[in-house]
N, C-alpha and C positions, 0 to 999 in steps of 0.2 A: 504494499500500500504505500503510495506517495503521500507524504505529509510535509508540512512546512512549519517554521517556527511561529508564524502568526496563529495558526490553528492551535498549536500547543499552548501558547499563552492564553487563548480564549478558554481552552478547557481547564487550564491550571487555575484561572481566575474564578472558576465556577464550582470549585470542589472544596470539601472539608479535607482534613489531613489524610484520612484513609483513602478517599477518592483520589486525592492529589498523588499519593504513593502509588496506587494501582494504575492510574491513568498515565502518570509520568513513566512508570516502569514499562508499560506497553509501548509508549513512544520510543524510549531508549532502546528496547529490545528490538523493535522494528528497524531502527537504523543499524544496530549491530548486526542483524542478520543480512541486511543488504550489503554491508561492508564485507562481511565473511564470504558471502556468495560472489561478490565482485572479485575476490581474490582466488576463487576456485576455478579451474579450467572447465570443470564439468559439474556445476553445482546441482544439476538434476540427479546425479548419482549418490547425493548425500542428503538425507532427510534431517535438515537442521532443526525442524520442529520437534523431532524426537529427543533432543537433548534440553536439559534445563538451562536457565540463565547463567549460573556460575560456570557450567561447562562451556557455554558459548563464549564467555569472557576468556577463560583459560585456552580455549580453541584459538581465539583471536590472538592471544599472547604467543601461542605455539607457532602460529603462522607468521609471527613477526608484525602483526597489525598494531598491536598494543604492547607498550614497554611494561616492565614490572611496575613502575611508578604509576602507569595509567590504569592498571588492573585494580588497584586498591579501592579507589572511590566507588567503582561499579560493584565490587564485591560488598563493601560497606553498605551501599544503597540497597543492595538486594537483601542483606540481613535485616536491615530496617524494614523493608517492605514485608518480608516474611513475618517479622515480629507483629506487625499490625494485621497482616492478612490472615494469620493462622491463630491468633489469640484474641478472641472477642473481649473488648473492654480495654485493650491496650492503647496507649496514646503515645504520640511522639513527645519525647522530653527534651529539655534544653541540652542534656548531656547527649542525646542522640544527634541533635543538630550540630553540637560542638564536634562530636566524633566524625561526622560526615564532613564538615568543613576542614577538619585537620587531615582528612584523608585525601583531599583535593591535591592535584599537581600544582606546580608553580604557576603554570599558564592559567589554569582554572581559578587559582587564587587571585590572579590579576583581574579576571573578569568579576569576581565577587567584589574586590576592592573597588573597581569602577562602579559597580551597583551601589555600593555603600556610600561612596563620595557623591555620586550624582543624584542619589534620592536618600538623603539622610533622615528625612521625616517618615520613612517607611520601615517596617519591620523586615529584616532580611533573615532568610533561613531556608526552610525546605523548598519552597517554590523556586527561589533563586538557584539553589544547588541542583534542582531537577533540570532547569533550563540550561544551566552550565553543562551538566553532563550530556544532555541532548545535543546542544550546539557543538560540543567537542566532537562527537560522532558524525553529526550532520556535516561539519566542516571537512572531516576526513573523507566522507563520501563524495562531497563536492570536488575535492582535490582529485579523487580517483576518476571523476567524470571529466576531468580537465577544466574545471571551472575554478577561477581564482576566488577564494573565499577566505575571510579572516574572521574568526568567531568573536573576537573583541569588537571589531567594527560592525558585525551583525548585531551584537548586543546593543551597541549605540543606535543602530538604526531601528531596532524594535522598541527602544525606549526614547524617542525623539525629544520628550520633555526633559530628559536629563541633559542633552546637548544644549537645549535652550537655557537651562539652569546654569550650566557651566559657562556658556557664553555670557550670560547676564551677570555672573559673579566676577568676571574679569575686569 
């Protein structure tokens, strides 16, 4: 399924934390599958739907698509999703969000820092992390398709009010 960042933002803005985790996970997994299949000479010979999310992440690492550093935030995100999806009554805690943020790569943390600086009046957490994880994979896929794409610039494009705020503050 072809999706875009704008649709993800619309969906993320309309969810509670459980819905946010579940829907965000679906978007991220969708991009991950497309990236893995793009690296396979014969993807039709491998049923990627037959393996779970962590195995897809580790497969991407084994194929050289993701580095060791890039694996960690996706595995942490999956554990957080499982915590809520499989335990009725569980909630996302501040420690969960802190752990997810601490697992982000340097590049992903740059995106989060931009979000914090450009929208200081907004609470930053799960939604931003999901969008960052998605855009990271979305960017990889765009590069594979030969499209010049920078996830930080995309972040700025998706949140034009942050550019206006930065320009007005100068």
